[in-house]
N, C-alpha and C positions, 0 to 999 in steps of 0.2 A: 458212256455214262450209264445207260440203261442196262447193258450187259454186266457191268461191274456191280450194279445195285443188286442183281440177283445173287451175287456171290458174297458181297460185304454187307448187304442189308440196307435198310432205309433209315438207319439212325442218323442223327445230325452229325455225329462224329465221322461216320463212314462217308456220308455225302460231302462233308467239308474236306475230308482227306482227299477224295477223288478230285474235287474242284480245285483244291490248293495245288495238288501235283500237276493237274492239267494246266492251270494258269502259270505255274512256276516254269513248266516246260516252254510255254509260249514266251515268257519273259527271257529265259535263257537263250532260246532260239533267235529271238529278235536281236538280242545283244550281240551274240556271236556272229550272226549273219551281217550285222551292221559293220563289224570290223573286217570281215572277210570280203564283203561285196565291193568295197572301195579298192581292194587290191587286184581286182579282176582287170585284165588288160584293156577291155572295152565293154561298153554297156551290153552289147549283144551276148557276150559270154555269160551274163547273168541268166540268160534263158537256159543255158545248159545246167547251171546250178539249180534254177527253179524246177526244171524237169526232173533232176535227180531227187529233189525234195519231195515232189509229188509222187515219184516212183517209190520212195521209202514209205510214205504214208499209205499208198495204195496196197503195196505188198504186205506191209505189216498188218493192215486191216484185214486182209484175207486170211492170215495165219493167226490173228488174234483170238478167234473162238477156240482154237486148239490150245493156245497158251492159257486161256481162261479156264479150261477144264483142269489143267494141272494146278492152276492157282486155287481153284475150288478145293482140291484135295489138300494142298499145303495149308490153306486157311483153316480147314477143319482139324488137321493134325496138330497145328500149333495150339489151338484152343483146347483140344482134348488132352494133350500131353502136359502143357504148362499151366493151364487154368489162370491166365494173367488177369490182372485187374482191368477195369474198363479203360483207364488212361494208358496203361502199359500196352494193352492190346491195340489201342488207337495208334500208338507210336510204332508198333510192329507193322501194323497195316500200312502206315505211312511209308515205311521203308519198302515194303513189298510193292505197293502201287507205284512208288517212285521208280523202282527198277523196271517195272513193266511198261510204264507210260513215258519214260524220259525220252526215248528215241522218237516216237511219232509226234509227241507234242513239241519237242524241240524243232523238228522238221516243219511242223505247222507254223510255229512262231517265226521261223526264218523266212517264210515266203514273202511277207510284206516288205521288209527291207531289201530283199533280193529283187523283187519286181520294181521297187522304187529306184534301184540302181539302173535298171534297164529303161524305165519310162520317164523318170523325173529329171529335170535339168536344175542345176544349183541355183541359177538366177530366178527360177520360178518354182522353187521346191515346195513352198507352202501350198500353192494351188494344185500342183500335180500329185504330190504325196497325199494331200487331203482328198483329192478325187479318188485315188487308189483306196484310201481308208474307207470312203463312203461306198465305193463299189464292193469292197470286201464285206461290209456290213449288210448291204443290199443282198448279197449272196447268202449271208446268214439268215436274213428274213425269208428268202425263198426256200432255203434248206429247212428252216423250222416249219414253214407252212406245208411243204410237200412231205416231209418226214412225218409230221403229226397228223395231217389230214388226208394224205393220199397213200404214201408208200407203206408205212407200218400198218394202217388199218386194212389195206388190200393185200400186201405182199408178206407181211410179217417182218420180224426183226432181222433174221438172217439175210433175207433177200434185200432188205433195205441197206444192210451193211455191205453186201456185195455190189449194190447199185452205187453206193458212195465210193467204194474202191474202184469201180469201173470209171467213175468220173475222174478220180485222181489219175488213173492210168491214161485216160483220154487227154487230160491236161498235160501230162508228161509228153505224150506223143505230139500234141499240138505245139508245145514249146520247143521241142527238138526240131520239128518241121519248120517252125518260124526261124529258129537259129540257122538252119541250113539255108533257108531262103535269104537271110540277111548277111550271110557270111561274106559274100562278095560285094556287098553294098558299100559305097563310099561314105555315106552319112547314115548314122544310126540314131535312134531316139536316145536322148539323154547325153549325147556326146558333146554338143555345143557348149563351150565354156566350162567344161568339167575341170575341176581342180585336181591336180595329181594327188594321189593318196599319200605321197611323202611330204606334202605341204603341212606346215604346222598350223594349228588353229590359233585364232586370235584369242587373247585373254578374255575369259568370261566376265561380263559385268554383273552388277547386282541384279539387273533385270533377268538375265539368263538363269542365274541360280534360283531366283524367285519363280520363274516360269517352270523350271524342272521340278521344284518342290510342289508347286501348285498342280502340275499335271499328275504327280503321284497322289496328292490329296484329292484331286478330282476323280481319279480312279477309285480311291477309297470311298468317297461320298457317293459316286454313282452306284457302286455295288451295294452299299447300305440302302440307298433308295430302292434299288431293284428288289432286295429282300423284303423291305418294309412294305412296298407297294404290293408285292405278290401275296404277302400274308394278309393284308387288309382287303385286297380285292378278292381273295379266295372266299371271304365271308359273303361276298355279293354275287360273284359269278360262279362259285363252286370250286371244288377240289378235283375235278376230273382232269384227265390228260389234255383234253381240248381247252379247258379253261386256262391251264398253265401255259399252253402253247400260245393262246391268244394274248395273254399278258406279255409274254416274251416277245411276240411279234410287234406289239405296240411299242415296247421299249426299244427294240433294235431299229424299227422303222423310223422312230424319232431321231436316233443317233445318226442313221444313214442320211436322212433328209437334211438335217442340220449340217453335217459334214460336207455334203455335196453343195449346198447353197453357199456356205462360207468359202469353200475352196474355190468356187467359180467366180465369186463376186468380190470378196474382200481380202483373201489371203495374200494377194500380191501388193497390198498397199502398206503405207507406213503407219506407225502408231499401234502396233499389236498389243503393247502393254495396256494401253487405254481400252482397246477392244476387249481384252480379257477381263478387265474390271467391269465393263458394261455387261459382258456375257454372264458373269457370276451374279450380278445384280438381277438380271432378267431371270436366270435360273431360279434364284431364291424367290422372286416374285411369283413366278408361275407355279412353283411347288406350293407356296403359301396359299394361292387361290384354291388349288385342289385340297390342301390341308383344311381349309376353312369349311368347304361344303362336303367333306368326305361322308359324313353321316346322313347326307341327303341323297346319296347315290342309290341306296336301296329303294327309296320312293321313286326315283327317276327310272330305275330298272323296272319296277312294277308297273308304272304308268305306261311305259313304252310297250311292255309285254302284253298288257291288256288292250292296247290300241292296235295290235297287229295279230295276224294269224299265227298261231303257235306252230311253227315248223322248225326242224333242226337248223336249216340254213339261216332263217331269220333270227332265231335266238342266238346262234353263234355270232351273227353280225351285231346283234344288240350287245352281247357280252364284250365284243371288241370295241364297240362304241363307248361303253361305260368305262372300259379300261383306258381307252384313248383320252377320255375326258380328263383323267388324272395324269397320265404318263406322257402323252405325245408332245405337248408343248415344252415341258421341262427337258425332255430328252432331245428335242429338236435343238435347243440351245446348248445342251451338254455336248452334242455332236460337233459343235463349233470349236471346242477347246483344243482338240488335237491338231487340226490344221493351223489354228492360230499360234499354237506353241511351236509347231514345225517352222512356220514362217519366221517367228522370232529367233529361234535357235539357228536357222540357216544363215543369219546375218553374221554369226560368229564361228559356228562349228564348220569344220571342213569335211567334205565327203558326204555324198547323198545317202549311201547305205548306213554310214555311221550315225548320221543325224537322225534318220528315221528309226533305226534300230534302238538307239539310246532313248529317244522319247517314248517309243512304244513299250520298251521293256520297263522303263520307270513307271509308266502309267499302269502296266500290268501288275507290277509289284504292289502298287497302291491298291489295285483291285483285290489282290490276294489278301492283304491286311484287312480290307473292308469286308470281304466275305466272311472272315473269321470274326471280326469285331461285331458285325451286325448280327450274325446268327447265334454267337455264343455269349456275347457280353451285353450289347445294347438292348436288343429286343427282349430277351428274358429278364433283364434287370429293370429297365425303365419303361418298357412297352413300345409298341409301334408308334403311337402318337408322339411321344416325347423323342423317340429316335429320329423321326422325320424333322421335328423341331430342331434337334441338335445339328442335323445335317444342313438345315437352312442357315443356322448360325455359322457353320463351317464355310458355306458359300459366301456369306457376307464378310467373314474375316479375310477370305482370299480376295474378294472385291476391294476391301479396304486397303490391303497390302498393295495391290496393283494400282489403286488410285494414288497412293502416296508415292509410289516409285515412278509412275508414268509421267512424262512431260506434258502436263495438261494446263490449260489456262486456269487462273485462280478461280474464276466463276464456275467453270466446269467441275473443278475439284470440290468446291463447296457444295455444288448441287448434288454431286454423287455422294458426298459424305452425308448430306442431309437425307438423301434417299435411303442410304444404308441404315442410318439411325432410325428412320421411320419404320422400315421393314422389321428391324430388330425389335422395336417396341411392339408392333402388331403381333409378331411371333411370340413374344413374352406374354402378352395378354391372351393370345389364342391358346397358349399352352395350359392356361388355368381352366379352360373350358373343355371338359371331357366329351369325346364323341358319345352320342346317345347309345348305350349298350344294347337296349332293346331293338333299336333299328339295325345295329351292326350284326346282331346275332339272330335276326329274324329268319334267316335261311331262305331269302327270296329266290335263290336259284332253284328251289324246289317249286316249280310252277304249279304242282298239284295243290299247294297250300292255298292258292287263289280260289280254286273251286271248293276246297274244304271250308274256307271261311264263308262261302255263300251257300253251302249245303243246308237244306231245310231240316231242322231238327223238330221233333214232335213236342215242342215246348209252347207254352202260352204266348200268343202274340199280344203284346201289351197295347197295341193300337186297335185291337179288335174290341167291339162293344162288350162282348162276353167277358173278356179278360179285364177290361176296365171296371166291370162290375165287381170283380174280386179285389181290385185295388182300393175300393172305397167301402165305406160302411153302407149296408151291413155285411157285404161280401167278405171283407177282411176279417170280421169277427168269426164267420163260419170257417174261413180258411184256417185260422189259427186254432180253432176248436178241433178241427179235423187233424191238424198236425199234432196237437197235444195228445190226441187219442192214440196216436201211433206209438208214443213213447220213444225210447232211444233205440233206433233201428239203423246201426251203422252199415249193415250190409246192403241197404237200399242205395243203388247208384242209378241215376238217370241223366239224360242229356240236359235236364232242366235245372241242374244245380247252378246257383248264382255265383259268379266270380266276385269275390270280395276284394281281391287285390293280387298283384304280381310283384315280386321283389327279386332283384339280382342279388344272389348270395355271394358269388365269387366270380371274378373275371381275371384270368391269368393268361399271359402270352408266353407259352413255353418255347423250347428250342425247336419243336416240330410243328405245333399247332396252337391255336387259341382255344382255351377251354373255359367254359362258363357253366355255372349252375344257377338254376332258377327255382323259385318257390311260388306256387300258386295256391291261394287259400280260397275255398269255396264254401258257401252255405249249403249244408246238406238238405235232403228232402224234408226232414223234420227239423224243428227249430233247435233241438239239442245236439245235432250232429254237424260237425265241421269236417271238411276234407282238406288234406294237404297233398298236393301233387308236386313232386320233385323231378327235375329234368337236368341231365348232364349233357351239354352240347360241346361238340368238337368241330371247330370251324363253322359254327352256325347250324350244324346237323345234330339232332338229338340222337345220342347213342345209348342212353340208359334212362329209365324213368321208373317212378313208383307212385302209388296213390294209397294213402292211409286215411282212415276215418278216426276221429277222436271226439270225445265228449266235451262239450263246452260247459265250463263251470257256470252256475247261474249268474254270477257277477261279472262274467266276461263276455265279450263278443268274439266272433270268429276273426275279425280284423285285428284283434289284440295279439294274435299269434303270427302275424305277418312279419317276416324277417327274424323270427325267434324260433327256429326249428328245435332248439334244445328244450323248449318248454312243452313240446308236444309229446304225449304218450299215446301211441297208437292203440286203439281198441280193436281195430280190424284192418288187415292188410289186404287190399284188393288184388285179385289175380290179374286184373287188367293192366294196361300199359305194357311194360316189358317184364312184369314180375313173374308170370307163369313161365315165360321162355327162359328167364335167367335161372330160376330154381330147377326147372326141368332139365336144362343143360347140365347142371351140376349133379343131378341125381339119376338121370336116365341111364348113364353108363353103368352105375352100380346095380341098377335094377335089371339090366340086360346082360351083364357080364356072366359068362357061363364057364369060367375056368374052374379048376379043381380047388383053388384057394381064392379067398376074397381079394378084390383089388386093393392094392396098397399105395402105389405110386401114380400120381396124376400130373398132367400138364395142362394149364389153361392159358391160351394165347388171347390176350385182351382182358384188361381188368374191368373196364366199364364202371358199374356201380359197386362192384365187389360182391354182389349177391351170389353169383355162381361159385366163386371161390369159398365164400362163407358157408354156403350150403354143403359143399364137399367137406369142408374142414370139421364141421360139427357132427357129421354123420359117420366119422370113423376112418377117413383116409389118413394114412400114416405120413405121407410126404406129398406136398403139392408145390410144384414150380409154377408160379404165376408170372407171366412175361408181359410187360407193358412197354410200349415204345416211348410214350410221352409221360415224363414224370409228373407233370401237372395234373394228369388224370387221376393219379394216385392220391394227390392232395385234395382234389375236388371231390373225390368219392367219399371223403370223411363225412359229408353231409348225410350220407345214407347209413351212418353207423347204427341208427336205431333199428334198421331192418336187415343189415348185411352181416350181423354177428361180429363185426370188426375183425375181419380175417387177417389183416396185416399184423395183428398182435398174437395170432394163434401160432403155437409152437410148430405145427405141421406145415405152415406156409412159408415158402421162401420167395420173396419178391425179387424179380430180375428186371432191371431196366435195360431192355434190348429189343432188337427186331426179332419177332417170333420165328420167322423163317431162318434167319441167321443163327438163332439159338438152336434150332433143330439140327442144322448142319453140324454144329459143334459138339452137342452132347452125345454120349455113347450108351448110357444106361437106358434100357427099355422102360416104357411106361405101360401101365395097365389101362389107363384111360387118358385120352387126349381130347380136349375140347377147344375148338377154334371159334372165337366170337369176334370176327372182324366187323368193320362197318360195311356199308353197301358196296357191291362189286364195282360200281361206277367210279368209286373214289380211288385216285392214284395212291399206291401203297397197299391199300386193302385188297386191290384187285389181284395182287400177286399171291394172295392166300386162297385163291380159287382155281389155281392152275394144276395141270397134271404133275409138274415137277414138285410142287408143294405137297400134293397128296402122296407122291412117292416117298418124299422125305418123312411124312407122317407114318406111313406103313413101315418104313425102315426102323423107326424109333418106337414102334408099337409092339407089345408082347403078342405072340401068336394068338392068345386068347383075348387080346385087348379089344377095346371098343373106342371108335373115333366118332365124335359128335361135331358136326359142322352146322353152325347157325347160318341160315340163308333167308334174307328178307325177300318177301314176295311183292312188295309195293314198288311201283315205278320201275318195273323190269318186265321184259317180254317173256312169253312162253318159250321162245326160241333160246334165249339166254339161260333160262332156268333149266331147260332140257340139256343144253351144252354143259352146264356145271354138273348136273347129276350124272350125265353120261361120262364125263371126265372122271368123276369119282368112281363110277362103276368100272371104268377101264383099269383102275388101279386095285380096287378091292373086289374080291369075289362076291361079296354080299352087301347090298345097300338097301336099307329100309327107311321109310320116311314116317316121322311122327309130326303131328301138328298141334301146337299149343292152342287149345280151343278158345281161350279168352283173348288170345292175341292172334286173330285170324289172318294176320299179314306176315307170319313167320313160319318157317319150316325148320325142323331139326332132322338133318340127314345122318343116319346111323350106319356107319360102315364097319365091317368086321372082316377078318381074314378067313373066317369059316362061316357057313350058313348060320344066320341068326336064329336062335331058338327062343320062343316066347314061352317061358316056363312059369306057369301060374303058381306052382308050389314055391318056387324060389322067391317070386315077388311077394307072396303072402308072408313068407318068413321074414323078409326084409321089412315089410310093413309092420311087423310085430315089434321092431326096434322103436322104442319111444321117441328117440330123436328124429329118426327117419319119418315116422308117422306124423310128428308135429310139423316137420318142415314141409312135407307134402300136403298137409292139411291147409297150409297157407294158400295153396293154389287149388283148393277144392278137390284134392285127390285123397280119398279115404279108403278106397277099396281097390282090389285088382281090376275090377270092371272100370273104375274111373281112369286108371292108367291105360288100359287097353282101348278105351274110347278115344285116346289121343293117337292111336295107331292109324295111319292114313293108307299107305300102300306097302306091299311087300316087294321083294326083289324081282319076282316074276313080272309084276305089273310095271315096275320101273324099266325092265328090259324092253317091254312092248312099247311103252310110252316114249322112250328116248331112242328108239331104233333109228339109225341114220343121223343122229345129232352129232355134229363135229366136236372133237375134243378142244378144250380151252388150254392152251399151252403158253409157256413163257415166250415162245417164238411168235405165235400168231396173235396172242393177247386178244382173242375175239371178244371176250366179255368186256374187257377194259375199254375197248374202242367202240363197241356197239351199245353198251349199257348207258352211257351218257345220252345217247339219242333216245333211248327208252325213257329216260328221265324227262325229256322234252315231250315225247309222244305218250305221256302218261294216260291219256284218255283211251288209247287203244289197248292198254294192258291193265287188267284189274286182278287182284288176288283171287276173286271169285271165279274168274275164267280159268286161271291156272289150276285152282283146286278141282274144278269140274273136270278139266282135262286129265288130271292125275287119277281121280277117283272113278273115271268112266269104266263101268263094268266090274268094279271091285265088290266082292261079296263080303259077308260078315267075317270079322277077324277071328271068331271062335274056331274056325276050321284050322287055324295055324297055331293054336295054343296047346301046349303039352300040360299034362297033370291038372286037368280042370277040376275045380271043386264043384259040388252039385249046384251051388247057387250062383255060379259065374254068369250064366245067361241072364238071370234076374239082375245081377249087379250091372251088367253091361247095358241092358235096356234102361234101367234106372239112370245110369250115367248119361246115356244119350238124351233122355228126357230132361234131365237137369241142365244139359247143355243146349236144349232147344232143338236138337237134331231129330225131328219126328221121322224123317224118311229112314235114317239109320236104325232107329228103334223098331220101326215097322218091318225093316228088312230082317232083323234078328228074329222077330216074332214069326215072320213068314217062313224063315229057314228052319226054325225048330218044329213048326207044325204040330203034329199030334204028340210028338215026344216030350213036349213041354208040360210042366205041371199046370193043370187046368186053372186053378184059382188065380195064381199070379199072372198067368198069360191073359186071362179074361180081364183082370183088373187093369193091366197095363195096356191091353188093347183098347179098353174103354177110354183110358187117358189119351191115347194117341188120337182116336177118333173124335173125342170130345174137344181136344185142342184144335183139330182141323175144322170142326163144325161150330166153332164158337160164334162166328158171324151170323149164320142162320138163327142161332139161339138168341142173338142180340135182336134180330128183327122181330122174333116172336115176343120177346119181353117188351119191346117198344109197343107192340099191339096191346099187350096186357095193361099198359099204363092207363089206357082209356077205361078199363074196368076196375081200377082201384077205387078208393072211396068216392062216393057220389059228390064230387066237388066241381062246381061249374067251371071255375078258372082252369082246373086241371084237364077236364074234358075238352075245353076249348083249345088248350095248348096242344093236346094230343091230336086234335082234328086237323091241325095245320099240316100241310105237306112237309115231308122230311126236308130239313135244311137248316141253315143258320137261324132263321127266324123262329123255327120251332124250338130249337135249343134255347134260344133267348127267352121265350115265353115259359118254358119249363123251369129254367133257372130263376126267373122272376117269381114263379109260384113257390119253388122250393125254398128260396131265401126268405120269402114272406112268412113261411111256416116256422115251427120250432126246430131247434137243433136236435136232431134225433137220427137214429139209424136210417129211418125212412128218408129223411132229408139228404143224408149222405148218399144213400142208394140212388135216389132220383138224380142228384147232381152227377154222380159217376156214370150212370147209364146214359144220361143225356150227352155226355162228352166223350164216351168211350170210342166211338167211331169217327171222331173228329181229329183235328190237329192239336186239340187241347188235351192230349193224352196224359200229360203230367198232372193236370188238375183232376182228370178222371181217376187216375190211379190213387191220388191222395184221398178222394172222397170214397172210393170203393174200399180202400183199406180201412178208412175210418168206419164205414158201415160194417165191415167184417169184424173189426175189433169190438164192436157193440153187438155182435151176433145177428146182424141184420141182413145177411146174404143167404139165399137159398142155394141148393146145389147147382141149378142151372145158371144162376148169377155168378157162382164161383168159377164156372167155365169161362165166363166173360172176363173176370178178374185175372184168371190164369193166362188167357190169350193176351190181355193187355200187358201183363208183366213180361210175357215173352216178346211182345212187340218192342218193349223198352229194354230188351236184352237182360232182363232180370230172370234168367232161366231157372235158377234154383228156387226162387220164391214161386215162380210159375208152376214148377213141379210140385211143390208142397200144396198149393191151392188145388191143382188138378188131382192130386192124390186124395185130398179130402172129398172133392166132388165125386170121384170114382167110387169111393167107399159108401 
């Protein structure tokens, strides 16, 4: 399955094709083997057949990688030559996969009936065949665990495949050896009482037909349950390879345990029709219990995670426990259906192999239908919650049919009928209650969110006496007066904005993932400003976001815009959230392209909010292929239409619903720019877009002068994995340079080119002269060449030094996919700041690597660093220039750097000056109190008692500037500044305060005024 995914992609059509062919082969094999096994001369001969089947599977597995290489070429050729539609291509793919997989899957499906012929006796067929079934599934549990947690993480995909083939060949040898040992034995397992294969079966009764129909329907229902549970549990335990393995282990473990218990205790008794009725009732009941408290699981997960030490082993155990709470009991009883049906059919059917093969094949056919119905019809159409409800009804209908058919006492029949009716009513009522979307999409699997929610922000503590003063008269009056004095200042963003409300705008369960969009409305720093934050989440993980400020009409409140994004007209688009990364991803390739002609063709993998594609579309790209795997992302992104330029309507944009990697295999025309914007590397599916094989595909489809941009998230990932990804990219491309969006300090943009990257200032300046390019870059505070170069982090030489010795990340070893989920758990050990410090270690000013520098580039660069609050980088440029720099601007900026660094000593001196202000006894008394909260309290009491003036605002701001009440301090110092009440030394304090609150551009403006 994993090998085929790299060829056919991760689309639902591709995965469903592989799964359908695989299970179809199992059904065919079990049916054929059932007919053949009963014709064997004695049960021991079945060991020869079983050994041959294992030999076929093992040998085919060894040669399968070579077959896959040819399949890869054929797949690409068909797409390139015929350009079939999505459905036509799915049909062609189905035929190809059928030809490739039919032999090994048929052999696999034949093993269970063959072993049943050897092991099981007709008079005890239900117990012994059920035991084989349970043992087979226990083997699947062990295989899932060892493959997912041991073999593939340690050995890689190829070695795991060879290990599995070695096990097949070992089983072949063991079965042949056992046959040789039993050849001369007088009695053999399964021989006692065996019915000759020539004997005719007794006529099937109504109960047998019902049991066979029900076993098909139970296969259908179980597959739909499995898909629905996987989708909903992924919102809680995450979308990593380990999370999916744990859900599958819980599912299989329940089936195996239920089959084993029933086979050993109940399969040999009479009354199997009645038992099947009871089993389906209990399955429906246990599913309903999980259905009822499903949206409580995130809280349970968080409670247990907070109560334990956060280590990978403990969190994996917790994820298994949460999955088992929903899955284990229902699957335990589902596992009883197979041995119960075998026992019932054995009473009429003749032949051990035929009975087991027929029941197993019918069950598998039902599972095939269920896998298609669940993934393509039910979940996308009615959603996971109602899909589970519909399957509960299916279980109850089967229970009702068995209750009517079985020979039960009247009282027992009435009791079961009443139970079925009661469960049906509860299910109908429960279907009207929607799971809480905020809980289900909270992304609790990101454990770092726990700490983020507890992180101290420099906002007023409303329980503090000083803050309570401002909630009451006369403090409230002064607060509002200061806010009014600021006017409409949409560019002011602080952690102290008040959340007005949060609203779910859309929630859709697509064929691949669950996609939701959220709107958060905040009250801005001044009363006229409201903020809207939009977030697009895929399986509970935010993959795109934006923040815009808008002016509140006098007659309206910020809360009036909650749930009404169409009424919001942005006055200011913040570069924070994902905005800078999205815009820069779209435009950086054009700014760095060094070809003889301008770039014309571009490919963007991952739609997200559509901002990246929109930025490219409005700045002159002639053709853009935008590839998105989940169609619901395209629909959800419409909420960003006010900021993404509605790229889906642009004539240059062609939207392709496909797997990005699969699309690259198929296309032939080269691109000038390729942008890859996958989600985090720990997510299954996205991880395949960070491997060496993917990067090779990109380079194959990139023009020799082209530019490749790779978005890489720095949060919840280790330095080791970042180094591995960058080293892998560098092993494919001769030149790799790293840019960092400065307002999104948790992202990197890796720029890879086939030739050494040239930072040409003259070309950048020419592009900035384009009005559309200039306007788009201005949205992320890039207005000059210096602003753009300030985003340059490290060049190729430093990358080579930093990543020396780092292993490549390949499809085979999947290092990042298997280790990054552990980083997600060990998030405290890995911070973006540490990774950035490691990358920047020993890096000099970027000016040394820029061609065609204009005379004012150094000044632009220093100004850019100061606006970004990077004092050390600004100081490094000034130091590197030395005497060659223009004296006036160098002195001015030098004073700004030093002034911002020395703002705290200036604060101490100003506090001392307070005692020498007007000879007022209360003020002198307050100033004489030792520094601390009590002193601030007395100063505030004095200031509030006085008139509303610049002096009042100044005193309030200075009193709070070095405290945790920096939001209030900023408010009052800005109020004093707007009234002309701040002197140059006090402006340094305001500038430092703005910088502390990440308002670097405003800090720069204040520092510039102070320096002059």
